[in-house]
C-alpha positions as CSV (number, residue, x, y, z in Angstrom):
1,M,-0.1,0.1,-0.1
2,K,2.9,2.6,0.7
3,T,4.2,2.7,-2.8
4,V,0.9,2.9,-4.3
5,L,-0.4,5.8,-2.5
6,T,2.4,7.7,-1.5
7,Q,2.8,8.5,-5.2
8,S,-0.7,9.7,-5.5
9,R,-1.2,13.3,-6.7
10,R,-4.5,13.5,-7.8
11,I,-7.1,12.2,-5.5
12,V,-11.0,11.4,-5.4
13,V,-12.6,11.3,-1.5
14,K,-16.1,10.0,-1.3
15,V,-17.6,10.0,2.4
16,G,-20.7,8.6,3.0
17,S,-24.0,9.9,4.6
18,S,-23.1,8.3,8.3
19,L,-19.8,10.2,8.4
20,V,-21.2,13.6,8.0
21,T,-24.7,13.5,9.5
22,N,-24.6,11.6,13.0
23,Q,-26.5,8.9,11.3
24,G,-29.1,11.1,9.9
25,T,-30.0,13.6,12.6
26,G,-28.5,16.3,10.4
27,L,-24.8,17.5,9.5
28,D,-22.3,17.1,11.9
29,M,-20.2,20.1,11.8
30,S,-17.1,18.9,13.9
31,A,-17.0,15.7,11.4
32,L,-17.1,18.2,8.4
33,G,-14.5,20.4,9.9
34,N,-12.4,17.1,10.4
35,W,-12.7,16.4,6.8
36,A,-11.8,19.7,5.9
37,R,-8.8,19.6,8.0
38,Q,-7.2,16.1,7.0
39,I,-8.1,17.4,2.8
40,A,-6.2,20.8,3.9
41,S,-3.4,18.5,4.9
42,L,-3.2,16.6,1.6
43,R,-3.5,20.1,0.0
44,A,-0.3,21.1,1.8
45,Q,1.7,17.9,0.9
46,G,0.9,19.1,-3.0
47,C,-2.1,16.6,-4.1
48,E,-5.1,17.8,-5.9
49,V,-8.3,16.6,-3.8
50,V,-12.0,16.4,-5.2
51,L,-14.5,15.6,-2.5
52,V,-17.5,13.5,-3.4
53,S,-20.2,13.6,-0.2
54,S,-23.3,12.6,0.4
55,G,-25.6,14.2,2.9
56,A,-28.0,16.6,1.4
57,I,-31.2,14.3,1.5
58,A,-30.0,13.5,4.9
59,E,-29.6,16.6,5.8
60,G,-33.0,17.9,4.0
61,M,-34.8,14.8,5.9
62,Q,-33.9,16.4,9.2
63,R,-34.6,20.1,8.3
64,L,-38.1,19.1,6.9
65,G,-38.8,16.9,9.8
66,W,-38.8,13.1,8.0
67,K,-38.0,10.5,10.5
68,Q,-37.7,7.7,7.2
69,R,-36.1,8.3,3.8
70,P,-38.8,8.9,1.3
71,S,-39.2,6.4,-1.5
72,A,-41.0,8.8,-3.9
73,V,-38.8,10.5,-6.6
74,H,-40.2,13.9,-5.9
75,E,-39.9,13.6,-2.1
76,L,-36.5,12.7,-2.3
77,Q,-35.8,15.5,-4.7
78,A,-37.5,18.2,-2.5
79,A,-35.4,16.8,0.6
80,A,-32.2,16.9,-1.6
81,A,-32.9,20.7,-2.5
82,V,-33.3,21.7,0.9
83,G,-30.5,19.7,2.1
84,Q,-28.0,20.9,-0.4
85,M,-28.2,24.3,0.9
86,G,-27.1,23.4,4.2
87,L,-24.5,20.8,3.1
88,V,-22.6,23.4,0.7
89,Q,-22.9,26.2,3.3
90,A,-21.3,23.8,6.3
91,Y,-18.5,22.7,3.7
92,E,-17.6,26.2,2.3
93,S,-17.3,27.3,6.2
94,C,-15.3,24.6,7.2
95,F,-13.1,25.0,4.2
96,R,-12.3,28.8,4.7
97,Q,-10.8,28.2,7.9
98,H,-8.1,26.8,5.9
99,Q,-8.1,29.8,3.8
100,I,-9.3,27.2,1.0
101,H,-11.9,28.2,-1.4
102,A,-14.7,25.1,-2.3
103,A,-16.8,25.1,-5.5
104,Q,-20.5,23.2,-5.5
105,V,-20.8,20.4,-8.7
106,L,-23.8,18.6,-8.9
107,L,-24.0,16.1,-11.7
108,T,-26.2,13.1,-13.3
109,H,-25.8,10.4,-15.5
110,A,-27.0,12.8,-18.7
111,D,-24.0,15.0,-18.2
112,L,-21.5,12.2,-18.5
113,A,-23.6,10.2,-21.3
114,D,-22.8,13.2,-23.6
115,R,-19.4,13.4,-24.9
116,E,-19.5,17.3,-25.0
117,R,-21.3,17.9,-21.6
118,Y,-18.5,15.0,-20.6
119,L,-15.5,17.3,-21.6
120,N,-17.2,20.3,-20.2
121,A,-17.4,18.5,-16.9
122,R,-13.9,17.6,-17.4
123,S,-12.3,20.8,-18.2
124,T,-14.2,22.6,-15.6
125,L,-13.0,20.2,-12.8
126,R,-9.7,20.5,-13.9
127,T,-9.8,24.4,-13.9
128,L,-11.0,24.3,-10.6
129,L,-8.0,22.2,-9.3
130,S,-5.7,24.1,-11.2
131,L,-6.9,27.1,-9.2
132,G,-6.7,25.5,-6.0
133,V,-10.4,24.7,-5.4
134,I,-11.6,22.0,-3.5
135,P,-14.6,20.5,-6.0
136,I,-17.5,19.2,-3.9
137,I,-19.7,16.7,-6.0
138,N,-23.0,15.1,-5.5
139,E,-25.5,13.7,-7.5
140,N,-27.9,16.3,-8.8
141,D,-30.5,14.5,-6.5
142,T,-33.0,17.5,-7.2
143,V,-33.3,16.8,-10.7
144,V,-32.7,13.2,-11.1
145,T,-34.8,10.2,-12.0
146,D,-34.4,6.2,-12.6
147,E,-33.5,6.7,-15.8
148,I,-30.5,9.1,-15.2
149,K,-29.6,8.5,-11.5
150,F,-26.0,7.2,-10.7
151,G,-27.8,5.3,-7.7
152,D,-25.0,5.9,-5.1
153,N,-22.0,8.1,-4.6
154,D,-19.6,5.4,-4.5
155,T,-20.6,5.0,-8.5
156,L,-20.2,8.9,-8.8
157,G,-17.0,9.0,-7.1
158,A,-15.7,6.3,-9.5
159,L,-17.1,8.3,-12.2
160,V,-15.3,11.3,-11.0
161,A,-12.0,9.3,-10.9
162,N,-12.1,8.6,-14.2
163,L,-13.5,11.8,-15.6
164,I,-10.2,13.5,-14.3
165,E,-8.0,10.6,-14.2
166,A,-6.9,10.4,-10.7
167,D,-4.7,8.5,-9.1
168,A,-6.4,7.4,-6.3
169,F,-10.0,6.7,-5.1
170,V,-10.5,6.6,-1.3
171,I,-14.3,5.5,-0.3
172,L,-14.4,6.5,3.6
173,T,-17.5,4.5,5.4
174,D,-18.7,3.1,8.4
175,Q,-17.0,0.0,7.9
176,D,-13.0,-1.1,8.4
177,G,-13.1,-2.3,4.9
178,L,-13.8,-5.2,2.9
179,Y,-13.9,-8.7,4.5
180,T,-14.1,-12.2,3.2
181,A,-17.6,-12.2,4.6
182,D,-20.1,-9.9,6.5
183,P,-18.7,-9.4,9.9
184,R,-21.7,-8.3,11.6
185,K,-22.9,-11.9,10.8
186,D,-20.0,-14.1,10.6
187,S,-17.3,-13.9,13.3
188,S,-14.5,-16.0,11.2
189,A,-14.6,-13.0,8.7
190,T,-11.1,-11.6,8.2
191,L,-10.4,-8.0,6.5
192,I,-8.9,-8.2,3.2
193,S,-5.5,-6.1,3.0
194,E,-5.0,-5.8,-0.6
195,A,-6.3,-7.2,-3.7
196,Q,-7.0,-6.6,-7.2
197,A,-9.8,-4.6,-8.4
198,G,-12.0,-6.3,-11.1
199,D,-11.6,-9.8,-9.1
200,A,-14.8,-11.6,-9.3
201,K,-14.1,-13.3,-5.9
202,L,-14.3,-9.6,-4.7
203,E,-18.1,-9.5,-5.7
204,V,-18.8,-12.7,-4.3
205,M,-17.6,-11.3,-0.8
206,A,-19.1,-8.4,-0.7
207,G,-23.1,-8.0,-0.1
208,G,-25.4,-6.3,2.5
209,A,-27.5,-3.7,2.3
210,G,-26.3,-0.3,3.8
211,S,-27.8,2.0,6.4
212,H,-31.4,3.2,6.4
213,I,-30.1,6.4,5.7
214,G,-27.5,5.8,2.9
215,R,-27.9,4.0,-0.3
216,G,-24.9,2.0,-1.3
217,G,-23.6,-1.4,0.5
218,M,-20.1,-3.1,-0.3
219,I,-21.1,-4.4,-3.2
220,T,-21.6,-0.8,-4.6
221,K,-18.2,-0.1,-3.7
222,V,-16.1,-3.1,-5.1
223,L,-17.9,-2.5,-8.4
224,A,-16.8,1.2,-7.8
225,A,-13.5,0.2,-7.6
226,K,-13.6,-1.9,-10.7
227,R,-14.7,0.9,-12.4
228,A,-12.2,3.3,-11.3
229,A,-9.6,0.9,-11.9
230,R,-10.3,1.2,-15.8
231,S,-8.3,4.8,-16.2
232,G,-5.8,3.4,-13.7
233,A,-7.0,4.8,-10.2
234,H,-6.5,2.4,-7.3
235,T,-9.2,2.6,-4.7
236,V,-9.2,2.1,-0.7
237,I,-12.1,1.4,0.9
238,A,-11.5,2.2,4.9
239,S,-13.2,3.7,7.7
240,G,-13.9,7.3,8.1
241,H,-13.8,6.9,12.0
242,E,-10.1,6.3,12.0
243,R,-8.2,8.7,13.2
244,D,-6.5,11.4,10.6
245,V,-7.1,8.7,7.9
246,L,-6.5,10.8,4.9
247,P,-2.9,11.9,6.0
248,R,-2.1,8.4,7.3
249,L,-3.1,6.6,3.8
250,L,-1.0,9.2,1.8
251,Q,2.0,8.2,4.0
252,G,1.7,4.8,3.4
253,E,0.0,3.7,6.1
254,S,-1.7,0.2,5.9
255,I,-5.7,1.3,6.8
256,G,-8.8,-0.5,5.2
257,T,-8.5,-2.6,1.7
258,L,-6.5,-1.4,-1.2
259,L,-8.0,-2.5,-4.5
260,T,-5.0,-2.0,-7.0
261,A,-5.7,-0.8,-10.9
262,S,-3.8,-3.0,-13.2
263,A,-0.9,-1.2,-15.4
264,L,-3.2,-0.6,-18.4
265,S,-5.6,2.0,-18.5
266,L,-8.4,2.8,-21.4
267,D,-7.7,5.8,-23.5
268,A,-10.1,8.7,-22.8
269,R,-12.5,8.0,-25.8
270,K,-12.8,4.3,-24.6
271,Q,-13.0,5.4,-20.8
272,W,-15.9,7.5,-21.8
273,L,-17.8,4.5,-23.6
274,A,-17.0,2.3,-20.5
275,D,-18.6,4.6,-18.2
276,H,-22.3,4.6,-19.6
277,L,-24.4,3.3,-16.9
278,Q,-27.5,3.8,-19.2
279,V,-27.6,2.3,-22.6
280,S,-29.8,2.7,-25.4
281,G,-30.2,-0.5,-26.7
282,K,-28.6,-4.3,-26.2
283,V,-27.1,-6.3,-28.9
284,S,-26.4,-10.1,-28.0
285,L,-23.7,-12.3,-29.5
286,D,-23.1,-15.7,-30.9
287,A,-19.9,-17.8,-29.0
288,G,-17.9,-17.0,-31.9
289,A,-18.2,-13.3,-32.3
290,V,-17.6,-13.0,-28.4
291,R,-14.5,-15.0,-28.9
292,V,-13.4,-12.8,-32.0
293,L,-14.2,-9.6,-29.6
294,R,-12.2,-11.0,-26.5
295,N,-9.5,-12.6,-27.8
296,E,-8.6,-10.8,-31.5
297,G,-9.5,-7.5,-30.9
298,K,-11.7,-7.2,-34.2
299,S,-14.4,-5.1,-34.7
300,L,-18.1,-6.6,-34.3
301,L,-19.9,-7.7,-37.6
302,S,-23.6,-8.4,-38.0
303,I,-23.2,-11.7,-38.5
304,G,-22.5,-12.4,-35.2
305,V,-25.2,-10.5,-33.8
306,T,-28.4,-13.3,-32.6
307,Q,-30.4,-10.6,-31.0
308,V,-31.2,-6.6,-30.7
309,S,-33.2,-5.1,-28.3
310,G,-34.2,-1.5,-27.4
311,E,-34.8,1.3,-29.8
312,F,-31.8,3.6,-30.6
313,Q,-30.7,5.7,-33.5
314,R,-26.9,5.0,-35.7
315,G,-24.3,6.1,-33.1
316,A,-25.9,5.7,-30.0
317,V,-23.8,3.4,-27.2
318,V,-25.2,0.0,-26.8
319,A,-24.3,-2.7,-24.6
320,I,-22.9,-5.9,-26.0
321,L,-23.9,-9.4,-24.3
322,D,-22.5,-12.7,-24.3
323,T,-24.3,-15.9,-24.9
324,E,-25.4,-15.9,-21.1
325,G,-26.7,-12.2,-21.5
326,R,-23.6,-10.9,-19.5
327,D,-22.7,-6.8,-20.1
328,I,-19.2,-7.9,-22.0
329,A,-18.7,-4.6,-24.3
330,R,-19.9,-1.1,-24.8
331,G,-20.0,0.2,-28.2
332,L,-21.2,3.2,-30.9
333,V,-23.4,1.3,-33.2
334,N,-23.3,2.3,-36.9
335,Y,-27.2,1.4,-37.6
336,N,-30.0,2.1,-36.1
337,A,-32.2,-0.4,-34.2
338,D,-34.7,-1.1,-37.1
339,E,-31.8,-1.7,-39.0
340,A,-29.4,-3.7,-37.2
341,R,-32.6,-6.2,-36.3
342,R,-32.6,-7.0,-40.3
343,I,-29.1,-7.1,-40.7
344,A,-28.5,-9.4,-37.4
345,G,-27.2,-12.9,-38.4
346,K,-26.3,-11.6,-42.0
347,A,-22.8,-11.3,-43.7
348,S,-21.5,-7.9,-44.4
349,G,-21.6,-8.3,-48.0
350,E,-25.6,-9.0,-47.6
351,I,-26.5,-5.5,-45.8
352,E,-26.5,-3.3,-49.1
353,N,-29.0,-5.8,-50.7
354,I,-31.3,-5.8,-46.9
355,L,-31.1,-2.2,-46.8
356,G,-30.6,-1.0,-50.1
357,Y,-27.3,1.1,-49.1
358,V,-24.4,-0.1,-46.9
359,D,-23.0,2.4,-44.2
360,E,-19.9,0.9,-42.7
361,P,-19.1,-2.8,-43.1
362,E,-19.3,-3.6,-39.5
363,L,-22.1,-3.0,-36.7
364,I,-19.8,-1.6,-34.6
365,H,-16.1,-0.7,-35.2
366,R,-13.1,-1.9,-33.2
367,D,-12.2,1.9,-32.5
368,N,-15.5,2.4,-31.1
369,L,-15.8,-0.5,-28.7
370,V,-14.4,-1.1,-25.6
371,L,-14.4,-4.3,-23.8
372,L,-15.8,-4.3,-19.9
């Protein structure tokens, strides 16, 4: 852990609701002050830090006198609108004590699914960091719907790590890290100190729901680490109750669970493709096409497609599924949904006879395709 994190200079830190709201009883100003102090310490060491903070809905619930988290989207939006005011004001006050400016950035998946808006968000965050400002990021719950929500701030933090090409992603929670089993249910569970991000065994180990205040469980953190690793970011899952956890991590101390990224990372355009949480449609492949994509790095031809679902236009991002329905890739499709269905299972040489024209010989070109 020492070598990996001591060399990190651009860091995304995510803190959960339970670490900033006294388990939902309103904002804990002492806790927020503690995070500001630790981040200021990282800044003094030359690090650029982006903070992804939960707490807006919990704070809104407290201000509105609600005891239970609502399930209705419009009520969640209202709570977020009320709570976001208090959350940002509190952070601004805490960072001001360290002569540091903070900035509020609210995102939805739609902001990152659109290539132009993705690049704009990337440019804005990088500019803020260059100015010495701490961006405080949250999902834009005031306008989010089921179709565009990230679903949890662990995923949002991973997307931000990819967006700015962070070196490290630190997920602070009320658990000590990732265990071999749920320690609340299995006394024999042991803490995993280090593993490879994306290891399928980790997803089997992770499980259980989060608190009634937050949305995430350990599984979301494992999947977030897998996503962050695509751009080369290492992830640490650690307890936010550990004293001075952030400076200690950057000094190389082993705290929590380190999930390391492989040496290879995706280029920016393919990272954007991989980051699509929602897609316009899906194409299912036969075993031969799956093998060609995975082992030979070739384009996807229509002859290997067994089924097309959803409605989409040319240029849309679609999910690519294997023979068992598993999501294995993302790609920009060269034909709309109706055309794709008509040429599915057909050779490239037949496309012109079927459609009356041929745009591209491939359904999805390898340059516009990324394996997950």
